[in-house]
MIVEX-754700 format. One line per 10 residues: number of its first residue (from 1); their letters; for each residue x, y, z of C-alpha. Coordinates in Angstrom, 1 decimal. Layout:
N
NUM) a) X Y Z; ...
This chain:
472
1) mavnskmtgr) 0.0 0.2 0.4; 1.2 3.6 -0.7; 1.5 6.3 1.7; -0.9 9.2 1.6; 1.9 11.8 1.0; 2.2 16.0 1.2; 4.7 17.1 -1.8; 6.2 20.3 -1.7; 8.7 21.9 -4.1; 11.1 22.9 -1.4
11) raaaalmtga) 11.2 19.5 0.6; 11.5 17.3 -2.3; 13.2 19.2 -4.9; 10.0 18.9 -6.8; 6.7 17.6 -7.0; 3.7 17.1 -8.5; 0.6 17.2 -5.8; -2.6 16.0 -5.4; -5.0 15.1 -2.6; -4.4 11.9 -3.0
21) gayalagtay) -0.9 11.5 -3.5; 2.1 12.5 -4.9; 5.2 11.9 -7.3; 8.9 12.8 -6.9; 10.7 14.7 -9.4; 13.1 17.4 -9.9; 12.3 21.3 -10.5; 10.4 23.9 -8.3; 6.8 23.1 -7.7; 4.6 26.5 -8.9
31) vapqlspaaa) 1.5 26.8 -11.2; -1.4 24.3 -11.3; -3.6 24.6 -14.2; -6.3 21.9 -15.1; -5.6 18.7 -16.5; -8.0 17.3 -20.0; -9.8 14.5 -18.8; -9.0 13.2 -22.0; -5.4 11.4 -20.3; -7.1 8.7 -19.0
41) tlrtqsltsp) -9.7 6.3 -19.3; -11.6 4.8 -16.5; -13.1 1.8 -15.4; -15.2 1.4 -12.4; -17.3 -1.1 -10.5; -20.2 1.6 -9.8; -22.5 2.9 -12.1; -21.5 6.6 -12.1; -18.1 7.5 -11.5; -16.6 10.3 -9.5
51) apetspagsf) -14.7 12.7 -11.2; -11.0 12.9 -10.8; -10.2 15.5 -8.3; -7.5 18.0 -9.0; -4.9 19.8 -6.6; -2.1 22.0 -7.4; 0.4 20.6 -9.7; 4.0 22.1 -10.2; 5.0 23.5 -13.4; 8.5 22.2 -14.7
61) gvatvgvagm) 8.9 22.9 -18.2; 8.5 21.2 -22.1; 8.2 17.6 -21.4; 5.5 14.9 -21.0; 5.0 13.5 -17.6; 2.3 10.6 -16.6; 1.4 10.3 -12.8; 0.1 7.4 -10.9; -1.5 9.3 -8.4; -4.7 11.8 -8.5
71) amaaaagagk) -5.6 13.1 -11.9; -3.9 16.3 -12.5; -0.8 17.9 -14.2; 0.7 20.5 -15.0; 0.6 23.0 -18.0; 2.8 25.7 -19.8; 1.6 29.2 -19.0; -1.6 29.7 -21.2; -3.0 26.5 -19.7; -6.6 26.9 -19.7
81) arrakpsqrk) -7.5 26.4 -15.5; -10.5 26.5 -13.8; -10.8 29.9 -12.4; -13.2 32.0 -10.8; -14.1 35.4 -13.0; -12.2 38.4 -12.4; -15.9 40.6 -11.7; -16.2 38.1 -8.6; -13.0 38.1 -7.0; -11.3 41.2 -5.2
91) vtvamrargg) -7.6 40.8 -5.6; -6.8 42.4 -2.0; -4.6 42.0 1.1; -6.6 41.8 4.2; -7.2 45.2 5.7; -8.7 44.6 9.0; -7.3 42.5 12.0; -8.8 38.7 12.0; -9.6 36.8 15.5; -11.8 39.1 17.2
101) edtrvciple) -10.1 41.6 20.1; -7.3 39.6 20.8; -4.3 42.1 19.2; -1.7 39.8 20.9; 0.9 39.0 18.4; 2.3 35.7 19.9; 0.5 33.2 22.0; 2.0 30.3 23.6; 0.6 27.1 21.7; -0.8 26.1 25.6
111) elrntdvdkv) -3.1 28.6 25.5; -4.8 27.7 21.8; -7.9 25.7 20.9; -9.3 24.5 17.8; -11.5 27.4 17.7; -8.7 29.9 17.3; -7.9 29.2 13.5; -8.8 32.6 12.8; -6.2 34.1 15.5; -3.4 31.5 14.6
121) ggksaslgem) -4.1 29.4 11.4; -4.8 25.9 11.5; -1.8 24.0 12.5; -1.0 25.9 15.7; -4.8 26.0 16.7; -4.5 21.7 16.5; -1.1 21.8 18.1; -2.7 23.9 21.0; -5.8 21.7 21.1; -3.7 18.6 21.5
131) isqlsdvgvp) -1.4 20.1 24.4; -4.5 21.4 26.0; -6.8 18.5 25.6; -5.0 15.3 24.8; -1.5 15.4 27.0; -3.1 13.7 30.1; -4.2 10.5 28.1; -1.2 9.8 26.2; -0.5 12.3 23.2; 2.8 14.2 24.0
141) vpggfsttah) 3.0 17.2 21.6; 6.2 19.6 21.8; 5.1 23.0 23.3; 6.1 26.5 21.5; 4.5 29.3 20.5; 2.9 31.1 17.3; 2.9 34.2 15.9; -0.8 35.6 15.2; -2.8 36.8 12.1; -3.1 40.1 13.7
151) aykefldkgg) 0.7 40.1 14.0; 0.3 39.2 10.1; -2.1 41.8 8.9; 0.0 44.9 11.3; 3.1 43.9 9.4; 1.4 44.0 5.9; -0.3 47.3 7.0; 2.4 49.2 9.0; 5.1 48.0 6.7; 3.3 49.7 3.8
161) inayindqls) 3.2 46.4 1.9; -0.7 46.1 1.4; -1.1 48.8 -1.8; 2.1 47.3 -3.4; 0.5 43.5 -3.1; -2.9 44.4 -4.3; -1.0 46.6 -7.5; 0.9 43.7 -8.4; -2.1 41.1 -8.0; -4.5 43.6 -10.1
171) desiytdvnk) -3.0 42.2 -13.6; -5.3 39.2 -14.6; -2.4 38.5 -17.4; -0.5 37.0 -14.6; -2.5 33.6 -14.2; -1.8 32.8 -17.6; 1.5 33.7 -18.1; 4.2 31.7 -15.8; 7.0 34.0 -16.9; 4.8 37.1 -15.4
181) lmevgknird) 3.8 35.0 -12.7; 7.3 34.0 -11.5; 8.1 38.1 -12.0; 5.2 39.1 -9.7; 5.4 36.4 -6.8; 9.3 37.6 -6.5; 8.7 41.2 -6.3; 6.3 40.7 -3.5; 8.3 38.3 -1.5; 11.1 40.3 -1.9
191) kimdtpfqkd) 8.9 43.2 -0.7; 8.2 41.5 2.2; 11.7 40.5 2.9; 12.8 44.0 2.5; 10.6 45.3 5.1; 11.8 45.0 8.7; 9.7 43.5 11.6; 7.7 46.4 14.2; 9.3 46.9 17.0; 6.3 45.3 19.4
201) feeelkaqwq) 6.3 42.4 17.0; 10.1 41.9 17.7; 10.1 42.3 21.3; 7.6 39.7 21.8; 9.0 37.3 19.8; 12.1 37.1 21.6; 10.6 36.8 24.9; 8.8 34.1 23.5; 11.8 32.4 22.1; 13.6 33.5 25.4
211) rvsggdekft) 10.5 31.4 27.2; 10.8 28.5 25.5; 14.7 28.2 24.8; 15.8 29.0 28.0; 17.9 32.0 26.0; 19.8 28.6 25.0; 21.3 29.7 21.2; 21.7 26.1 20.4; 18.2 25.3 21.2; 16.3 24.1 18.3
221) favrssatae) 12.6 25.0 16.6; 11.0 23.9 14.1; 9.3 26.8 12.2; 6.2 26.2 9.9; 3.6 27.8 8.3; 0.1 28.2 9.6; -2.6 29.6 7.7; -5.9 30.7 8.6; -7.2 28.6 5.8; -6.0 25.1 5.3
231) dlpdasfagq) -7.2 21.8 4.5; -10.8 22.7 3.8; -13.3 20.1 2.3; -12.7 21.3 -1.0; -9.3 22.7 -1.3; -6.3 22.1 0.3; -3.7 24.8 1.4; -1.5 22.5 3.3; 2.5 22.3 2.0; 1.9 25.7 0.2
241) qetylnvmgy) 4.1 27.7 2.4; 7.9 27.0 4.1; 8.6 25.1 6.9; 12.2 25.0 8.4; 14.1 22.7 10.4; 16.4 23.0 13.0; 16.6 26.1 13.8; 19.0 28.0 16.0; 19.1 30.6 18.1; 17.2 33.6 18.2
251) edmkqkvhlv) 18.6 35.5 15.2; 17.7 32.7 12.9; 14.4 32.0 14.2; 13.5 35.5 13.3; 14.6 35.2 9.8; 12.6 31.9 9.3; 9.6 33.4 10.5; 10.0 36.2 8.1; 10.6 33.6 5.3; 7.4 31.8 6.2
261) faslftdrai) 5.6 35.2 6.2; 6.9 35.4 2.4; 5.9 32.3 1.3; 2.2 33.4 1.2; 3.1 34.5 -2.3; 5.1 31.5 -3.7; 4.2 31.5 -7.2; 2.2 28.3 -6.8; 0.5 29.6 -3.8; -0.9 32.8 -5.8
271) syrhdrgfeh) -2.2 31.2 -8.6; -3.8 28.0 -6.5; -5.8 30.6 -4.8; -6.9 32.3 -7.6; -7.9 28.8 -9.6; -10.1 28.0 -6.3; -11.7 31.5 -6.5; -10.1 32.2 -2.9; -9.7 36.0 -2.4; -6.3 36.5 -1.3
281) ekvqlcatcq) -7.4 38.6 2.0; -9.1 35.6 3.4; -5.8 33.8 3.8; -3.1 35.3 6.4; -0.3 33.5 7.5; 1.3 33.1 11.1; 4.5 31.2 11.9; 4.3 28.1 14.2; 7.6 28.0 16.5; 7.7 24.3 18.5
291) kmvrsetgaa) 10.3 22.3 20.2; 12.2 20.3 17.8; 12.0 16.9 18.1; 15.8 15.0 18.0; 14.6 12.6 15.3; 17.5 12.9 12.7; 19.1 10.5 15.2; 15.8 8.5 15.9; 12.8 7.8 13.4; 9.9 9.8 12.3
301) gvmfsldtes) 6.8 9.5 9.7; 2.9 9.8 8.8; 0.1 7.8 10.3; -3.6 7.8 9.2; -6.5 6.8 11.4; -8.0 4.7 8.1; -6.8 3.4 5.2; -5.6 5.6 2.6; -6.3 3.3 -0.7; -9.7 2.2 0.4
311) gfdkvvfvts) -11.3 4.3 3.1; -11.4 1.5 5.4; -12.0 2.8 9.0; -10.7 0.3 11.1; -7.2 0.2 10.5; -4.6 2.7 11.6; -1.8 3.1 9.0; 1.6 3.7 9.9; 4.7 4.6 7.7; 8.0 5.4 9.4
321) ayglgetvvg) 11.7 6.1 8.1; 14.9 7.3 9.9; 15.8 10.6 10.3; 13.9 14.0 10.1; 9.9 13.1 8.8; 10.4 15.7 6.2; 11.6 12.9 3.9; 8.1 11.0 4.5; 6.2 13.8 4.1; 7.7 14.6 1.0
331) gtvnpdewyv) 7.6 11.4 -0.4; 11.5 11.2 -1.3; 11.7 8.2 1.0; 10.1 4.5 0.7; 9.2 4.1 4.5; 8.8 0.9 6.5; 4.3 0.5 6.2; 2.2 -1.1 9.0; -1.7 -1.6 9.2; -3.2 -2.0 12.7
341) fkptlaegkn) -6.6 -3.1 13.4; -8.6 -0.9 15.7; -10.8 -3.6 17.2; -8.3 -5.9 18.8; -6.1 -2.6 19.6; -8.8 -2.0 21.9; -9.2 -5.3 23.4; -5.4 -5.0 24.1; -4.2 -7.8 21.7; -1.4 -8.0 19.1
351) siiartmgsk) -2.9 -5.7 16.6; -0.7 -5.4 13.5; -2.3 -7.2 10.6; 0.2 -6.3 8.0; 3.7 -4.7 7.5; 5.9 -4.1 4.3; 9.4 -2.8 5.0; 10.7 -0.1 2.8; 13.9 0.7 1.0; 14.9 3.7 3.2
361) likmvyqegg) 17.7 4.7 0.7; 18.3 8.4 2.4; 17.1 10.3 5.8; 17.0 13.9 6.7; 19.6 14.9 9.3; 21.0 18.1 11.0; 23.7 20.0 9.4; 26.2 21.4 11.8; 25.1 25.3 13.1; 21.8 24.8 11.4
371) gtgtvdtsae) 19.5 23.5 8.9; 19.3 20.1 7.4; 20.2 18.0 4.7; 20.0 14.4 3.5; 22.8 11.5 3.5; 22.5 7.9 2.4; 21.3 5.2 5.1; 23.4 2.6 5.9; 23.0 -1.0 4.6; 22.2 -2.2 8.6
381) eqknwsatdk) 19.5 0.7 8.4; 18.0 -0.6 5.2; 17.5 -3.9 6.3; 15.9 -3.4 10.0; 12.7 -2.1 10.8; 12.9 1.9 11.7; 10.2 1.5 14.6; 9.3 -1.6 16.7; 6.0 -3.5 16.8; 5.5 -1.4 20.4
391) evtdlaemav) 6.1 1.8 19.2; 3.8 0.9 16.1; 1.0 0.1 18.6; 1.7 2.9 20.9; 1.6 5.3 17.7; -2.0 3.2 16.5; -3.0 4.1 20.2; -2.8 7.9 19.8; -4.0 8.2 16.8; -7.2 6.3 17.5
401) kiekhygrpm) -7.5 8.8 20.7; -6.7 11.7 18.2; -9.5 10.7 16.1; -11.9 10.0 19.1; -11.3 13.4 19.9; -11.7 15.4 17.0; -14.8 12.9 15.9; -13.0 12.2 12.2; -10.3 10.6 10.5; -7.1 12.4 10.9
411) diewardgdd) -3.8 12.8 9.1; -0.7 12.5 12.0; 3.0 13.4 11.8; 4.9 11.9 14.5; 8.6 11.8 15.4; 10.6 9.2 17.9; 13.4 11.3 19.8; 16.9 10.2 19.3; 18.1 11.6 22.6; 15.0 10.3 25.1
421) gklyivqarp) 13.3 7.7 22.9; 10.1 9.3 23.5; 7.5 9.4 20.5; 5.7 12.8 20.1; 2.9 14.2 17.6; 4.3 17.0 15.8; 1.0 17.4 13.8; -2.4 16.6 12.9; -4.8 17.4 10.3; -8.3 15.9 9.1
431) etvasqkkvg) -7.9 13.6 6.7; -9.7 14.8 3.5; -8.8 12.6 0.6; -9.6 9.0 1.6; -12.5 9.7 4.0; -14.3 11.1 1.0; -14.4 8.2 -1.0; -17.5 6.0 -1.8; -17.7 3.0 -0.2; -18.1 0.0 -2.6
441) vieeykmktk) -16.6 1.7 -5.3; -13.5 0.2 -7.3; -11.5 2.4 -9.6; -8.7 1.2 -12.1; -6.9 4.0 -14.6; -4.7 3.4 -17.5; -3.0 5.5 -20.0; -4.1 5.6 -23.3; -0.8 6.3 -24.6; 3.2 5.7 -23.6
451) ggdimaegra) 6.0 6.7 -25.3; 9.1 8.6 -25.1; 12.7 8.6 -23.0; 11.6 8.7 -19.0; 12.5 11.8 -17.0; 12.3 11.2 -13.4; 11.0 8.4 -11.4; 9.1 8.4 -8.0; 6.5 6.5 -6.0; 3.0 6.9 -6.6
461) vgkrigagkv) 0.3 7.6 -4.2; -3.0 6.2 -5.1; -4.1 5.2 -8.7; -5.2 7.7 -10.6; -3.6 9.0 -13.4; -2.8 12.2 -15.2; -0.5 13.4 -18.0; 0.4 16.9 -19.8; 2.8 18.9 -20.5; 4.9 21.0 -18.1
471) nm) 7.2 23.9 -17.7; 10.9 22.8 -16.7
């Protein structure tokens, strides 16, 4: 079984990305035009077959690529993407504070709840919910803090960035011309990076860094984006903004927060919001600053509280690989996999019903002085399991508790600290693909035509197929 992964250009070198899966390539992901359904044929046992879903894909250059996964492809600049009419959208940046009367610029994670998405974005709100509500029932989550949507709005307003962004995004031609889009995206990101943070924000950012790190310049953080619109039922914004690991010291953290803010206007993110009819003002970006789990000497992975292929909800699907979890999340490593049967898990019996050993050819580790890099795994690591049966069972129990708390299937990232050997939950979000599948429907896709040289290979997730021209 393949793992349902999240792919981003910055983490996997390149990716074509869909809600059900991803395919590793080499390049940088940007624009997401719509795929013509003529690229593949469908046979299904149901009388009516669901329309193939599409998600953002990278645009890489002129080449033809077939991808097993959700039906999608990236087209060259003039690709005809489904998008809302200009008259139906206002291309503007938020001009008001979100999150009610709360004007704090940073909030400790333990003070947040899942109802605070408007204040701190989906990722930070979910982490706060788990820290406050699930820590006492055996779901450990590393602490930290989050910047707020109010802080982001203040930064754009007081920094004089709003008018500039509005002017840059007012030209409709950028959405049909890849080169123009790349130029506009870079201009906006440069403007954000060239604008210093306001004094009160910097003071509070440093105070929160001091509180969590104890002032230790070698204390490491994971700095992730947390958007106020992520993982909606009909659109997934997850993975479109930046993540930075092994962030060491206050100055490094401040720079990474700045880069996270700028990443709301990556070319791909701008295009995706436009194509899906989302006003740019509807999405604000926060930075989740969380204590780093030392999994570079341990292991990490992703688990789902259902089977990602069939949508069967009586199992927990666990994946694991050595090192930092970004290789599993990004689909750049073939991980170990387990299926845990929930009914026997609840009875305290041996509940692992299937397992597959992955190749685990690489792992992501810390680099000296901060940042991360990938190295080859040893022959010993490749032939051994990256997690024990007890760890897999413990993780499955955590997944069931998280699913019960949220009342829906969940997509969960976990890590094992190489220093203390403990398991931690580092992210949890609603699973929005397999849980929406129709029961009793089997789909099979086949390419009508094949040919040309193989330009890249990677692991397919899911069974759908897409084909088309991409920009390199």
